[in-house]
C-alpha positions in Angstrom: 36.1 122.5 125.2 33.9 122.3 122.1 35.4 121.8 118.7 36.3 119.3 116.0 38.0 116.1 117.4 39.5 113.1 115.7 37.9 110.0 117.3 39.8 108.1 119.9 40.2 104.5 118.7 42.9 103.3 121.2 41.4 102.9 124.7 43.4 103.5 127.8 44.0 99.8 128.6 45.3 99.1 125.1 47.6 102.2 125.3 49.0 100.9 128.6 49.7 97.5 127.0 51.3 99.1 123.9 53.6 101.2 126.1 54.6 98.4 128.4 54.9 95.5 125.8 58.0 93.3 125.8 60.2 92.8 122.8 63.8 92.4 121.5 64.4 96.1 122.1 64.0 95.7 125.9 65.3 92.1 126.1 61.7 90.8 126.5 61.0 92.9 129.6 64.4 92.5 131.4 65.4 96.2 130.9 61.9 97.7 130.7 61.5 101.3 131.6 59.9 101.8 135.0 56.7 103.7 134.9 56.3 106.8 137.2 53.3 105.1 138.8 52.4 101.4 138.7 48.8 100.2 138.7 47.4 97.2 140.7 47.1 95.1 137.6 50.9 95.3 136.9 50.5 97.8 134.0 51.6 101.4 134.2 49.1 103.9 135.7 51.1 106.9 134.6 49.3 107.2 131.2 47.5 110.4 130.3 45.3 111.3 127.3 46.0 114.7 125.7 44.4 116.4 122.7 47.0 117.8 120.3 45.8 120.8 118.1 46.2 120.8 114.4 44.9 122.6 111.3 43.3 120.8 108.4 43.9 123.0 105.3 42.3 122.4 101.9 44.1 123.7 98.8 42.8 124.0 95.3 45.0 122.0 92.9 45.2 122.2 89.1 47.0 120.1 86.5 46.3 121.4 83.1 42.5 121.3 82.7 42.0 119.0 85.7 40.9 120.8 88.9 40.9 119.0 92.2 41.5 119.7 95.9 43.7 118.3 98.6 43.7 118.3 102.4 46.8 118.6 104.5 47.3 118.7 108.2 49.6 121.1 110.0 50.4 120.7 113.7 49.4 123.8 115.6 52.4 123.6 117.9 55.5 122.9 115.9 54.2 123.1 112.3 54.7 119.5 111.2 53.1 118.7 107.8 51.2 115.6 106.6 48.7 114.7 103.9 45.3 114.5 105.6 42.6 111.9 104.6 40.6 111.9 107.8 38.6 115.1 107.4 35.4 113.1 106.9 35.6 111.4 110.3 36.1 114.6 112.4 33.4 114.9 115.0 32.2 118.2 116.5 31.6 117.6 120.2 32.5 118.7 123.7 35.7 117.2 125.2 36.7 117.3 128.9 40.3 116.1 128.5 43.4 118.3 128.5 43.9 120.2 125.2 47.3 121.6 124.4 47.3 125.3 123.5 47.4 126.5 119.9 50.7 128.2 119.1 50.6 128.7 115.3 48.1 131.2 113.7 45.9 130.0 110.8 48.0 132.2 108.4 51.3 130.5 109.6 49.6 127.1 109.3 48.5 127.9 105.7 52.0 129.0 104.8 53.6 125.8 106.3 50.9 123.6 104.7 51.5 125.2 101.3 55.3 124.8 101.7 55.0 121.2 102.8 52.7 120.3 99.9 55.0 121.9 97.4 58.0 119.9 98.8 55.9 116.8 98.6 55.0 117.4 94.9 58.6 118.3 94.0 59.8 114.9 95.4 57.4 113.0 93.1 58.1 112.0 89.6 55.9 113.1 86.6 53.5 116.0 86.3 53.2 118.2 89.3 50.0 120.0 90.0 49.9 123.8 90.8 48.8 124.7 94.3 46.0 127.3 94.1 44.3 129.3 96.8 43.3 128.1 100.2 39.7 126.9 100.2 39.1 125.9 103.8 40.9 125.8 107.1 39.7 123.9 110.2 41.2 123.6 113.7 40.8 120.1 115.1 42.3 118.1 118.0 43.9 114.7 117.7 44.2 112.2 120.6 47.6 111.3 121.9 48.5 109.0 124.9 51.5 110.2 127.0 53.4 107.6 129.1 55.5 108.9 131.9 58.4 106.7 133.0 61.5 107.0 135.2 64.9 107.4 133.6 67.3 107.3 136.5 66.1 110.0 138.9 64.3 112.0 136.2 60.9 111.5 134.5 60.7 111.1 130.8 57.8 110.5 128.4 56.8 108.6 125.3 53.9 109.5 123.0 51.4 107.2 121.2 48.9 108.3 118.5 45.4 107.7 120.0 43.9 107.1 116.6 46.3 104.7 114.9 48.2 103.3 117.9 51.6 104.1 116.4 54.4 105.8 118.3 54.9 109.5 117.6 58.2 111.2 116.9 60.5 113.5 118.8 58.9 116.7 117.5 55.6 115.8 119.0 57.3 114.9 122.3 59.2 118.2 122.3 55.9 120.1 121.6 54.2 118.4 124.5 57.1 119.2 126.9 57.2 122.8 125.7 53.4 123.1 126.2 53.8 121.7 129.8 56.6 124.2 130.5 54.6 127.2 129.1 51.5 126.1 131.1 53.6 125.9 134.3 55.1 129.4 133.7 51.6 130.8 133.2 50.4 129.3 136.5 53.4 130.7 138.3 52.9 134.2 136.9 49.2 134.1 137.9 50.0 133.3 141.5 50.8 136.3 143.7 54.3 136.5 145.0 
């Protein structure tokens, strides 16, 4: 797929180490979650790279005579909002990895971005800029590492940001699971009975 992609800064081996690291939370490896598949090097082999779609939306901002602009990011699956400062490092290229489908339309992303930015400004003290018209909207894909592990007889997953290396929250995890379910339903409907 060709499009705008955030660069992948965390390689696969580093992601495997981050998912499988020991610490006080797992009693230094004594109660570690078992991976769905173990590699020959003792690290989990059940780690997969996915590309999560998001919209980068630029709004015109004004505070009195001062005019400026601000970028926000809106997740294209569940509508999560964040300020976006990485628009300069987006790369246009072809990617062969698995890209999750886009669920939100650009209009819905614009609405959620405007609402999220307004809530952000209302929480701050002092002067609050006015949010003007939408100047630009870009669809881009962010890298995420997904780690599949066993929880009893079931398989669960954890998600790690492929750019920063930080764990991602429950909404991203739910969006990935929902995308997998929708993909499986589509495949079942395409197969003749």
